[in-house]
Every structure is written in C-alpha cells, then in structure tokens.
N, C-alpha and C positions, 0 to 999 in steps of 0.2 A: 676392788673398785665393787662398792658392789653395791647389784643396778635390782631398782628398785623399782614393780607394776611388770616383772614380766612372767607371763604362766611358766611353771614348774611342767618341760618341753625336753628332745632329748638335745635343740640345741643354744640353751640358754646359758649348758656350763661353755661352749663355746664364743659365746655373745662375752659373759663375765671377763675369761682368758684373754680374747682379740682386745680387752679397753685392757685390764693391764697390763698387759705389752705397749698400750697405744701409751700409759699416762708413765712408765717406764722406763721408754726409751721416747721421749720428751715429745713424743709427736703433736701431744696435748689436748686432746681431743673434747672435743662438743658433739654431747647424743641429741640426735637431732627426734626429738617428742619421746611419746611414747613407743618408737621403733626402733628398734635391731639393726640402726643407722650410725655413723662417728662420721663426722667432714673432722678435717683437717688441713693443714698449708702445708705443700712441704715445697721450703726456697730451692729451687734447683739453680743451677750458674745458668740457667736459657731462659730465667724466669718461675713465678711462682705461680700455685696452682694450687690450685681447690680439688681434697681427699675424702675419697666413702668409701669408709669401713663397712661393709654390708655381710648381719650372716642373718638368712637362713630357717631360720628358726625351725616352719614345719616345713625343708624338703631339704634338714642339718650341710648347706655352702654358706660357701664362706665368698663373699665375690666386696672383689677392688675398686676400686670406680679410678682414674686422675686423668682431671679434665680440662683438656684444652682453655687459656685462655681467654680465648677470640670466639667466639662465631664467626663459621664459613659462611659468606653472605652467601648469597645465588646466584648470580653470576661465575663464581669457582668453583661451587662445588661437585662438580659434576674432575674436576682438574686436583682438587685437594680428595672426592677416588682413587682415583689413581693417584693420588700421592699414595695417601695411606693403605689400598692396596700390596704399592710395594713396600712400605716396610714394610707390613705383613710379614710380606717372602719369605719364609726363615725365622724369621722369631719362633724362640723353642717357647720360652714362655708369656703368654697373655693372646692382644689382641689388639689392634687402631678399631673405632666403631666409629661410624658416622649417622646424627636424624639429617635426611633429604624435609625431612618438615621444614629447623630451624637451624639448621650446622651448625649443629651442638660435635663435636667429635671432642672424646672418653678414646683413652686408654683403658683394656681393662682385663684382670689378672684374677681368679676362679678355681678354688679347692673343694674336692669334694667329700667331708667331714667321716660319712656314717661310718660308721665303726671303727671311727679312727679320731682319738685326741686334738684336736685341733692347739696344736703345741706352741708357745709360743716362734718358736724357730717355725714350722712350718708358718704364724702368720710371715714373720722375715725374709723367710724366702716364696711368697709371696706377695710383698707391696713394694721390699726393696727396687728387686727388676721391672716392676712397674716405672714409679717413680722413675731413674733411668729412663726407662725406654722411653717415657716424650720428655722428658727433657735431652735424651741427645736427638732428638729428630722435632721438637719443637722449631727450633731455624727452618728445618727444613719446610713446613707449614710454614711457618712465615713469611718464606718468600716464596710460595705458592699461590698464598692469600695477598699480598700486598706488591710484594714486584713483579708477578706476571711470571717465576718461572715457568717452567717445565715443572713436574711433575719426574721423571726421567732425569733435568738437569739436577734437582736438590735431591733425592733417595741421592743422585751418585756425587755431590758435595761431600751428602752426612757418611758412605757407607765409604768412604779412597781411602 
C-alpha cells in the first residue's frame, strides 16, 4: 500500500509496513486524513470494537488502541477505574486506560521502533494480544457499568 503525503523520516517505512500488514491480514484499514493513523474494526466475540493503529514517525513508536464500545457514565467511573486497575494487574503486554473527563475506556499496546524495523511479526504481536485482552475483559466492564457488579466480582468472573 503506497502512502502519499508522507514526509521522508525514519518512521515512514514503519507506517507503510503497518498499512501493508493490515491490508494483507484483512483488517480493512482506513487512513485518517494525512495522519499516520489507521482506523479499523475488530469483530470480537464480546462485541465489535474500533481500533486505531498509529505510527508516531517523529518518535519512531507504534501505538495500537482498542476502544471499548461504550463510555463509562460519570457515576460509575470510579468503579470502572478500579475494574481496569484489577484487569491491568498481571498483564504482560499493554494496559487499560480510562479518560476520567469523558469515560472513554481503551486498551493500549505499543512498541518502540527506533533502530528496529517494524516487521509484520512485531505488529502482529502487538495488536492481537490487545484485541484479545479487550475481548476477554469487555463483559466484565459491561457488568460494572450496567449491572452494578463490583469491580472485584467482575474481575473474578473473568479470571476464574
């Protein structure tokens, strides 16, 4: 996939590789304007989620975000924060984050690509654990948001 409008910088090759991988692996990426970001959808077992794959060309970093399909309402954000803290404990790749301002919940995986060629294998090892982790923990997140489950109960149900 040739990318037009990219300046010649160290991260440009990484962005091209990312686009080629996403196309070849049937992620059906959509580039966001002139940014070095692709948007795609992952049809998980627990629900469909939007994903954003970004190459920060200036810093030579690859960042992959998996967005929860709902935002946490203000009255349950503290419980959601406790839930994602429990989910994060022990994770080996990536982490959950929540924006307390609007309740957005996402999972982030990233790689430093300076002095390393961002290969399809590295991309795969960053994105698949991310979508699988969101898919695994999404039912518990929904229980905390909509059913009033305690964060501990929701984590226990997922991890048992």
